[in-house]
C-alpha positions in Angstrom: -55.5 12.2 -30.2 -55.4 15.1 -27.6 -52.4 16.6 -26.3 -51.0 19.3 -24.4 -49.3 22.1 -26.2 -45.5 22.1 -26.3 -43.6 19.9 -23.7 -45.6 20.8 -20.8 -46.5 17.4 -20.3 -42.8 16.4 -19.8 -41.9 19.3 -17.4 -45.0 18.7 -15.2 -43.3 15.8 -13.3 -40.3 18.0 -12.5 -42.4 20.8 -11.4 -44.2 18.7 -8.8 -40.9 17.1 -7.7 -39.6 20.9 -7.0 -42.6 21.1 -4.9 -40.6 19.3 -2.0 -37.1 20.2 -3.0 -37.0 22.8 -0.1 -37.5 19.9 2.3 -35.3 17.3 0.8 -32.4 19.9 0.9 -32.8 19.8 4.8 -32.0 15.9 5.0 -29.0 14.4 5.9 -25.8 14.1 3.7 -26.9 11.9 0.7 -30.4 13.1 0.8 -29.8 15.8 -1.7 -31.6 16.8 -4.9 -29.9 17.9 -8.1 -31.1 19.6 -11.3 -29.4 20.1 -14.4 -29.5 20.3 -18.5 -28.1 17.9 -21.0 -27.5 17.7 -24.6 -26.0 15.6 -26.9 -26.6 13.3 -30.1 -28.3 10.3 -30.8 -28.6 7.7 -33.5 -31.9 7.2 -34.8 -33.5 3.8 -35.3 -33.2 2.8 -39.3 -36.9 2.5 -39.3 -37.1 6.3 -38.8 -34.2 7.0 -41.0 -33.3 7.8 -44.4 -34.5 4.7 -46.1 -32.5 5.8 -49.2 -29.0 5.5 -47.6 -27.2 3.0 -45.8 -25.7 5.5 -43.3 -27.8 6.6 -40.3 -26.9 10.3 -39.3 -26.6 11.6 -35.8 -29.2 13.8 -34.7 -29.2 16.3 -31.7 -31.0 16.0 -28.7 -31.4 18.1 -25.4 -33.3 18.0 -22.5 -33.7 18.6 -18.7 -32.7 16.2 -15.6 -33.5 16.1 -12.0 -32.0 13.6 -9.6 -32.2 12.8 -5.8 -29.0 11.3 -4.1 -30.8 9.0 -1.6 -27.8 6.7 -0.8 -24.1 6.5 -0.8 -24.4 4.8 -4.3 -27.9 5.5 -5.6 -30.0 8.3 -7.0 -33.4 8.5 -8.0 -33.5 10.4 -11.6 -36.2 11.9 -13.9 -34.9 13.3 -17.4 -36.4 14.6 -20.5 -35.2 14.4 -24.3 -36.3 16.4 -27.1 -35.6 15.5 -30.6 -36.0 16.3 -34.5 -35.5 13.8 -37.1 -35.2 14.7 -40.6 -36.4 11.6 -42.6 -36.9 10.6 -46.1 -39.7 7.7 -45.1 -43.5 8.2 -46.1 -44.3 9.9 -42.4 -42.2 12.5 -42.9 -40.1 14.5 -40.5 -40.5 13.0 -36.6 -40.4 14.9 -33.6 -40.0 13.0 -30.1 -40.5 14.3 -26.6 -39.4 11.7 -24.0 -39.6 11.6 -20.2 -37.6 8.7 -18.8 -37.0 7.7 -14.6 -35.2 5.1 -13.2 -31.9 4.5 -10.7 -28.2 5.4 -11.0 -26.3 2.6 -9.5 -22.9 4.4 -8.4 -19.6 2.1 -8.1 -18.2 4.8 -5.8 -19.8 6.9 -2.9 -21.0 10.5 -3.7 -18.3 11.7 -1.7 -15.8 10.8 -4.6 -14.5 13.5 -7.3 -15.1 10.5 -10.0 -17.6 8.1 -10.0 -18.8 5.3 -12.8 -22.2 4.4 -12.9 -25.0 2.3 -14.4 -28.3 3.9 -15.1 -31.3 1.4 -15.5 -34.9 2.9 -16.0 -37.7 3.3 -18.4 -40.0 6.1 -19.5 -42.4 7.2 -22.3 -41.9 8.8 -25.7 -44.5 11.2 -27.7 -43.8 10.8 -31.4 -45.1 13.4 -33.3 -44.7 12.7 -37.3 -45.3 15.2 -40.0 -47.6 13.1 -42.0 -49.0 10.7 -39.6 -51.2 10.6 -36.4 -49.0 11.1 -33.2 -48.8 8.3 -30.4 -47.1 7.4 -27.1 -44.9 4.5 -26.3 -43.5 2.9 -23.4 -39.4 2.2 -23.4 -36.7 0.5 -21.4 -33.4 2.3 -21.1 -30.1 1.3 -19.9 -26.6 3.5 -19.7 -23.4 3.8 -18.6 -21.1 6.9 -17.7 -19.5 9.2 -15.0 -20.2 11.8 -12.6 -17.4 14.2 -12.2 -17.8 16.7 -9.2 -16.9 20.3 -10.3 -17.2 21.7 -6.9 -19.3 21.8 -3.6 -22.4 21.9 -5.5 -21.8 21.2 -9.5 -20.8 18.2 -11.0 -20.6 17.4 -14.8 -21.8 14.3 -16.4 -21.7 11.9 -19.4 -23.7 9.1 -20.4 -23.9 6.2 -23.3 -27.7 5.2 -23.3 -29.6 2.9 -25.4 -33.5 2.8 -25.2 -35.7 0.2 -26.5 -39.5 1.4 -27.6 -42.1 -1.5 -27.2 -44.6 -2.2 -29.5 -45.4 -1.3 -33.0 -44.3 2.2 -33.8 -47.7 2.9 -35.5 -45.5 4.3 -38.4 -44.1 1.7 -40.1 -46.2 -1.4 -39.3 -44.5 -4.3 -37.5 -41.3 -2.4 -36.6 -40.1 -1.7 -33.3 -37.9 1.5 -32.7 -34.5 1.3 -30.8 -31.9 4.4 -30.4 -28.5 5.1 -28.8 -27.7 8.4 -27.3 -24.4 10.0 -26.0 -25.5 12.9 -23.6 -23.2 15.4 -21.7 -24.8 17.8 -19.1 -24.0 19.8 -15.9 -26.0 19.5 -12.7 -26.5 21.8 -9.6 -27.1 20.4 -6.2 -30.1 22.1 -4.5 -29.0 21.1 -1.1 -26.1 22.2 1.4 -23.0 22.9 -0.4 -19.6 21.2 0.7 -18.9 24.4 2.9 -16.4 23.8 5.8 -17.1 26.2 8.4 -14.3 25.2 10.8 -11.8 24.9 8.3 -10.9 21.3 9.3 -11.2 19.5 5.8 -14.4 17.8 6.4 -17.4 19.4 4.9 -20.2 20.6 7.2 -22.7 18.1 5.8 -20.5 15.2 7.0 -18.7 17.2 10.1 -19.9 15.5 13.7 -17.9 18.2 15.4 -18.5 21.3 13.4 -16.7 23.7 16.2 -13.2 22.0 16.2 -10.3 24.3 16.8 -8.0 25.7 14.1 -5.1 23.8 15.2 -6.7 20.2 15.6 -6.2 17.4 13.5 -9.6 15.4 12.9 -10.9 12.2 11.7 -12.8 11.4 8.7 -15.9 12.6 10.7 -14.6 16.1 11.4 -13.7 15.0 15.3 -10.4 16.1 16.9 -8.1 13.1 17.2 -6.2 12.8 20.8 -3.6 10.2 20.3 -2.1 10.2 23.7 -5.2 10.7 25.5 -4.2 13.6 27.6 -6.9 15.8 26.8 -5.4 18.1 24.0 -6.2 17.5 20.6 -3.1 16.2 18.1 -2.1 19.3 16.3 -2.6 21.7 19.3 -0.5 19.0 21.3 2.9 20.3 21.5 4.0 17.2 23.2 2.2 14.3 21.4 3.4 11.5 23.2 2.6 12.0 26.7 2.1 9.1 29.0 -1.4 8.0 29.7 -1.1 8.8 33.5 0.6 12.7 33.1 -0.8 15.8 34.2 -0.5 17.9 31.3 -0.8 21.9 30.5 -2.9 23.6 28.4 -0.3 23.0 25.5 -0.7 19.0 26.0 2.9 19.1 27.8 3.7 17.1 30.7 3.9 19.0 34.3 6.6 18.2 36.6 6.3 19.9 39.8 9.5 18.6 41.4 11.9 18.3 38.0 12.7 14.7 38.3 11.7 14.0 34.9 8.5 11.9 36.0 5.4 13.9 35.0 2.9 14.7 37.6 0.1 12.1 37.7 2.7 9.3 37.1 5.0 10.6 40.0 4.2 8.4 43.2 6.6 10.5 45.3 6.1 14.2 44.0 8.4 15.8 46.7 11.8 14.3 45.4 14.9 16.5 46.3 16.0 18.2 43.3 19.3 16.1 43.1 17.9 12.9 43.3 17.7 10.0 40.9 14.4 8.5 40.6 12.9 5.2 39.3 10.1 5.0 36.8 7.5 5.8 39.3 9.2 9.2 40.2 10.7 7.8 43.6 14.5 8.2 44.5 17.0 5.2 44.0 19.6 4.5 46.4 21.7 2.1 45.2 24.4 1.8 48.0 21.8 1.8 50.9 23.4 5.0 52.3 20.4 7.0 52.9 21.5 9.3 50.3 19.3 9.1 46.8 21.4 8.5 43.5 22.0 11.9 42.0 22.9 13.6 45.2 25.5 10.5 45.7 27.1 11.6 42.1 27.4 8.3 40.1 27.0 5.3 42.5 25.9 2.5 40.0 28.4 3.2 37.0 28.6 0.3 35.0 31.8 -1.6 35.0 32.5 -1.3 31.2 32.4 2.6 31.5 35.1 4.8 31.1 34.6 7.7 33.7 35.9 11.2 34.5 37.8 12.1 37.5 34.4 12.7 39.4 33.7 9.0 38.6 31.0 9.5 36.5 30.8 8.1 33.0 30.9 9.9 29.6 28.8 9.3 26.5 30.8 11.3 24.0 28.3 10.5 20.8 25.2 10.9 23.0 23.8 8.0 22.3 22.9 6.6 25.3 25.6 4.0 25.7 28.7 5.1 28.0 32.1 5.5 26.6 34.1 2.2 27.1 30.8 0.3 26.9 30.1 1.6 23.3 31.6 -0.3 20.7 30.7 2.2 18.1 31.9 5.6 19.9 31.5 7.8 17.2 27.7 7.1 16.3 25.9 10.2 14.5 23.7 11.9 16.6 19.9 10.7 17.1 21.1 7.5 15.0 19.2 4.3 16.8 21.4 2.1 18.4 21.8 -1.5 20.1 22.7 -2.0 23.4 26.3 -2.2 22.4 26.2 1.5 20.9 26.1 0.3 17.4 23.9 1.6 14.9 20.8 -0.6 14.4 20.4 -2.4 10.8 17.7 -0.2 8.7 14.3 -1.3 9.2 13.0 -3.8 6.3 10.0 -1.6 5.8 10.4 2.0 4.8 7.5 4.5 5.6 4.0 2.8 4.7 5.4 0.1 2.9 4.1 -3.5 3.6 5.6 -5.9 1.3 8.9 -6.9 0.5 10.2 -9.1 -2.1 13.4 -11.1 -0.8 15.7 -11.0 -3.9 18.5 -13.6 -3.7 16.6 -16.3 -1.6 16.6 -19.4 -3.6 15.7 -23.4 -3.2 16.8 -26.6 -4.8 14.8 -27.4 -7.8 11.2 -28.8 -6.9 12.1 -28.9 -3.2 11.9 -26.7 0.1 15.6 -26.7 0.6 17.6 -23.2 0.7 20.4 -23.1 -1.5 23.7 -21.7 0.6 23.6 -18.3 -1.5 20.4 -17.4 0.1 22.2 -17.2 3.5 23.6 -13.5 2.8 19.9 -12.2 2.1 18.5 -13.9 5.2 21.0 -12.8 7.3 20.2 -9.2 6.8 16.7 -10.0 7.3 17.5 -11.7 10.4 19.7 -8.8 12.0 16.9 -6.3 11.2 14.3 -8.2 12.5 16.2 -8.6 15.8 17.1 -4.8 16.0 13.6 -4.1 15.5 11.7 -6.4 17.6 8.4 -4.7 17.1 8.3 -5.7 13.6 6.0 -9.0 12.9 6.0 -10.6 9.4 4.4 -13.3 7.5 7.0 -15.3 5.2 5.1 -15.7 2.2 6.1 -18.3 -0.5 5.0 -18.2 -4.2 5.6 -20.6 -7.2 4.8 -20.1 -10.8 2.1 -22.1 -12.8 4.1 -25.2 -13.8 2.3 -28.0 -11.7 -1.1 -28.4 -10.2 -2.9 -25.8 -7.9 -2.6 -28.2 -5.1 0.9 -29.1 -5.3 2.3 -25.6 -5.9 0.1 -24.4 -2.6 1.9 -27.3 -0.9 5.4 -26.5 -2.1 5.1 -22.9 -1.4 3.9 -23.3 2.0 6.9 -25.4 2.8 9.5 -23.2 1.1 7.9 -20.3 3.4 8.3 -22.6 6.3 12.0 -23.2 5.5 12.4 -19.4 5.6 11.0 -18.8 8.8 13.1 -22.1 10.4 16.1 -20.5 9.0 15.1 -17.1 10.4 14.2 -18.8 14.0 17.6 -20.4 13.9 19.5 -16.8 13.6 17.7 -15.7 16.6 14.5 -14.4 15.7 11.4 -15.3 18.0 9.2 -17.8 16.3 6.1 -15.9 17.8 7.0 -12.9 15.4 6.9 -14.7 12.3 4.3 -17.0 10.4 4.7 -18.9 7.4 2.1 -19.0 4.5 2.3 -20.5 1.3 0.2 -19.0 -1.9 1.0 -21.3 -4.6 0.5 -19.8 -8.4 -2.4 -17.5 -7.0 -0.8 -14.2 -7.1 1.8 -14.0 -10.0 3.5 -10.6 -10.6 5.0 -11.5 -14.1 3.6 -13.5 -17.2 3.9 -17.5 -16.7 4.1 -17.9 -20.3 8.2 -17.4 -20.4 10.8 -18.4 -18.5 12.1 -14.8 -17.3 8.4 -14.3 -16.0 8.2 -17.6 -14.1 11.4 -17.0 -12.6 10.0 -13.8 -11.0 7.0 -15.6 -9.8 9.1 -18.2 -7.8 9.6 -15.6 -5.0 9.6 -15.2 -1.2 7.9 -12.0 0.4 7.9 -10.5 3.7 4.4 -9.0 4.4 4.4 -6.7 7.5 2.0 -7.7 10.2 0.0 -4.6 12.3 
């Protein structure tokens, strides 16, 4: 058998692939080549190991790797392995040189720092025995491992791999060869790095808006966000909640030419006198129809409940927007959200990004959808909060333990959720802000094998509806 010297035959495919690396490097985000080195250990097949010992020894292995990341969750790879096995078989020591190609299937996209993958492939192995004729054999390969991004270009990789070499091994007749590997390696990307030219946190290779101003907040594509649609990017906008109709300055703040509190563009009466009180459109109000706009007419529409000073104008001592005398809670701390009567609102049910709340203290009669009296305290607090925060919509979710059939538990949980909705509606919560749904035993939060776990699973949850 005639063979090329050394391992040139193994490296030749990589050299051919390198010819188009420059073109591939100019491709889009995931069309990116990588090259690297790998090393590790493998467990030789018992056919090629020490026949005088029942223990197989790990042998070192090394090689090179090339990969092309051609999709969000895929790459095509070519790698090589070189091994040297010391044996006590009649054929003497065995050196192998392998070439494998295949596909890595990643469970997360390449933008993630850590990716699990499954490798599927096959190749050819050249076996050079000390006291036998050399031969080549095809093999199938499967592996599992992780790829960990180190920086914009480099990544670390480990793989646990198994190869099955087909046909007789030509050394020991009638035997196939299998081997298991543990490999680690470092790879370097040959395409563009994760450079971020405009400093917006989105790499150039994924940035659809590469010239974003320094102050701007951007989305996942690197493009500036303008939440209030005033033409000034979030982050650069000193007034981020400008009304849609407003004309703004370079800092994103509304312009109010006549100083009436209604921004230009929203103001239908742009020449209002300085003293005038205006409506939402910027036009003067004349409550007593005397031809003098309110505001110039001091305090023409003071509420009947308000406490006023000697000029007839109402006071608001705690600055909560409710006039003294009409304010049932006159000492409310500054900036506290209040009801129309001036008293603080109940705390919202969901804090921050919270979406789910288990209602502790809600109980039902055994095997029925009837609320027990001790549930009222909890549900009354929920009703007060929902009425204080009318923008909140909820799903009332009923859950059971695993005792009983799936169908029965699903029906019971739905009826219990409906009972809670009906109670809240009776307390004044609008029915169109709530919906009831039963989940039966499908979403346990504890072990159903003991009483304590089952008690936790019998619950009612509130889920915030966006």
